[in-house]
RODO-2510 file (C-alpha; in nm, 4 decimals, decimal comma):
residues 144
     n   res          X          Y          Z
     1     x    -1,0535    -1,0702    -1,2834
     2     x    -1,1119    -1,3541    -1,0353
     3     x    -1,3893    -1,4896    -1,2558
     4     x    -1,1591    -1,4905    -1,5626
     5     x    -0,8821    -1,6767    -1,3734
     6     x    -1,1242    -1,9385    -1,2353
     7     x    -1,2827    -1,9797    -1,5874
     8     x    -0,9315    -2,0264    -1,7439
     9     x    -0,8289    -2,2843    -1,4756
    10     x    -1,1601    -2,4674    -1,5120
    11     x    -1,1376    -2,4715    -1,8950
    12     x    -0,7743    -2,5885    -1,8762
    13     x    -0,8637    -2,8660    -1,6328
    14     x    -1,1594    -2,9672    -1,8581
    15     x    -0,9391    -2,9701    -2,1682
    16     x    -0,6685    -3,1727    -1,9919
    17     x    -0,9292    -3,4217    -1,8782
    18     x    -1,0554    -3,4574    -2,2376
    19     x    -0,7024    -3,5290    -2,3625
    20     x    -0,6048    -3,7689    -2,0903
    21     x    -0,9375    -3,9604    -2,1041
    22     x    -0,9263    -3,9985    -2,4851
    23     x    -1,2482    -3,8046    -2,5431
    24     x    -1,0762    -3,6153    -2,8277
    25     x    -0,9986    -3,9485    -3,0031
    26     x    -1,2932    -3,9967    -3,2411
    27     x    -1,2284    -4,3684    -3,2821
    28     x    -1,2393    -4,4205    -2,8984
    29     x    -1,5664    -4,2238    -2,8737
    30     x    -1,7181    -4,4176    -3,1622
    31     x    -1,5972    -4,7405    -3,0052
    32     x    -1,7908    -4,6374    -2,6906
    33     x    -2,1061    -4,5804    -2,8995
    34     x    -2,0744    -4,9078    -3,0988
    35     x    -2,2568    -5,1187    -2,8473
    36     x    -2,3360    -5,3962    -3,1006
    37     x    -1,9904    -5,4040    -3,2569
    38     x    -1,6407    -5,3465    -3,1267
    39     x    -1,7616    -5,1845    -2,8020
    40     x    -1,5027    -5,0041    -2,5916
    41     x    -1,6326    -4,9649    -2,2389
    42     x    -1,3401    -4,7585    -2,1094
    43     x    -1,5219    -4,4238    -2,1456
    44     x    -1,7599    -4,5449    -1,8694
    45     x    -1,4852    -4,4373    -1,6336
    46     x    -1,4870    -4,0892    -1,7850
    47     x    -1,8580    -4,0681    -1,7313
    48     x    -1,8297    -4,1865    -1,3745
    49     x    -1,5436    -3,9434    -1,3223
    50     x    -1,7742    -3,6640    -1,4342
    51     x    -2,0835    -3,7675    -1,2485
    52     x    -1,9319    -3,8010    -0,9018
    53     x    -1,7856    -3,4495    -0,8836
    54     x    -2,1062    -3,3051    -1,0248
    55     x    -2,3154    -3,4836    -0,7593
    56     x    -2,0940    -3,3191    -0,4980
    57     x    -2,1162    -2,9826    -0,6658
    58     x    -2,4988    -2,9998    -0,6837
    59     x    -2,5112    -3,0989    -0,3183
    60     x    -2,2886    -2,8041    -0,2206
    61     x    -2,4840    -2,5518    -0,4301
    62     x    -2,8117    -2,6334    -0,2542
    63     x    -2,6644    -2,4765     0,0578
    64     x    -2,5368    -2,1587    -0,1088
    65     x    -2,7134    -1,8638    -0,2741
    66     x    -2,4117    -1,7542    -0,4820
    67     x    -2,1092    -1,9121    -0,6523
    68     x    -1,7504    -1,8712    -0,5185
    69     x    -1,7030    -1,5737    -0,7609
    70     x    -2,0207    -1,4041    -0,6313
    71     x    -2,2637    -1,4615    -0,9169
    72     x    -2,5994    -1,6214    -0,8553
    73     x    -2,6673    -1,9747    -0,9617
    74     x    -2,8976    -2,0156    -1,2652
    75     x    -3,2544    -2,1265    -1,2044
    76     x    -3,3178    -2,4986    -1,2201
    77     x    -3,4506    -2,6036    -1,5606
    78     x    -3,8089    -2,7174    -1,6065
    79     x    -3,8089    -3,0983    -1,5522
    80     x    -4,0763    -3,1339    -1,8261
    81     x    -3,9679    -3,3648    -2,1068
    82     x    -4,0733    -3,1561    -2,4120
    83     x    -4,0240    -3,1883    -2,7890
    84     x    -3,7351    -2,9372    -2,7817
    85     x    -3,5331    -3,1606    -2,5468
    86     x    -3,6056    -3,4809    -2,7386
    87     x    -3,5245    -3,3329    -3,0836
    88     x    -3,2189    -3,1591    -2,9548
    89     x    -3,0969    -3,4776    -2,7834
    90     x    -3,1469    -3,6833    -3,0922
    91     x    -2,9623    -3,4366    -3,3130
    92     x    -2,6755    -3,4035    -3,0636
    93     x    -2,6489    -3,7826    -3,0283
    94     x    -2,6623    -3,8348    -3,4072
    95     x    -2,3779    -3,5819    -3,4572
    96     x    -2,1769    -3,7333    -3,1763
    97     x    -2,2249    -4,0864    -3,3146
    98     x    -2,1440    -3,9969    -3,6751
    99     x    -1,8305    -3,7898    -3,6024
   100     x    -1,7233    -3,9088    -3,2601
   101     x    -1,6986    -3,5532    -3,1158
   102     x    -1,9157    -3,3282    -2,9083
   103     x    -1,8531    -2,9520    -2,8706
   104     x    -1,5883    -2,9605    -2,5984
   105     x    -1,3620    -3,2251    -2,7487
   106     x    -1,4186    -3,0772    -3,0980
   107     x    -1,2740    -2,7432    -2,9860
   108     x    -0,9954    -2,9190    -2,8011
   109     x    -0,9065    -3,1225    -3,1121
   110     x    -0,8900    -2,8170    -3,3489
   111     x    -0,5094    -2,8057    -3,3290
   112     x    -0,4794    -3,1596    -3,4768
   113     x    -0,8203    -3,2346    -3,6233
   114     x    -0,7253    -3,1288    -3,9720
   115     x    -0,9873    -3,0190    -4,2248
   116     x    -1,2433    -3,2546    -4,0768
   117     x    -1,2176    -3,0804    -3,7381
   118     x    -1,2579    -2,7365    -3,8916
   119     x    -1,5626    -2,8475    -4,0968
   120     x    -1,7154    -2,9941    -3,7839
   121     x    -1,6659    -2,6729    -3,5884
   122     x    -1,8039    -2,4568    -3,8713
   123     x    -2,1064    -2,6932    -3,9020
   124     x    -2,1572    -2,6844    -3,5230
   125     x    -2,1520    -2,3030    -3,5282
   126     x    -2,4076    -2,3066    -3,8176
   127     x    -2,6282    -2,5401    -3,6132
   128     x    -2,6037    -2,3101    -3,3170
   129     x    -2,7064    -2,0109    -3,5260
   130     x    -2,9961    -2,1982    -3,6826
   131     x    -3,1140    -2,3534    -3,3563
   132     x    -3,3353    -2,0692    -3,2363
   133     x    -3,5157    -2,0088    -3,5643
   134     x    -3,5740    -2,3833    -3,6045
   135     x    -3,6927    -2,4089    -3,2481
   136     x    -3,9445    -2,1294    -3,3031
   137     x    -4,0737    -2,2979    -3,6103
   138     x    -4,1105    -2,6314    -3,4314
   139     x    -4,2978    -2,4615    -3,1498
   140     x    -4,5274    -2,2988    -3,4047
   141     x    -4,5995    -2,6336    -3,5696
   142     x    -4,6597    -2,8038    -3,2364
   143     x    -4,9085    -2,5303    -3,1349
   144     x    -5,1049    -2,5609    -3,4582
***
């Protein structure tokens, strides 16, 4: 029960931060990404506001074996820069740049995103379902 309450509070805080920062406004996000046009640098403060608490959290977790709710921390990812990371990053960035939403803000904007928001969420779910079979195929091609 404690885990559910902490998850709900964390999710609510995250959603409120998305709304207050403007991350659910596709025009603001696309303005941030339009470096050679009408660039809007205000989301740099959102990035800074995310990086600083995470630095603190990573520092604190190095001294602990378990989280506050008792579950172990996940293993650190392999620092190797592989084709999966590069292809996934390009696809994520292309989707973010074209639509102006990433998964968190997209879910937060479902209540007012209209048909476009629903289409984005359905497409995102389809991409998540296809990701593993596509990754397996890419790994097979890379090994050949």
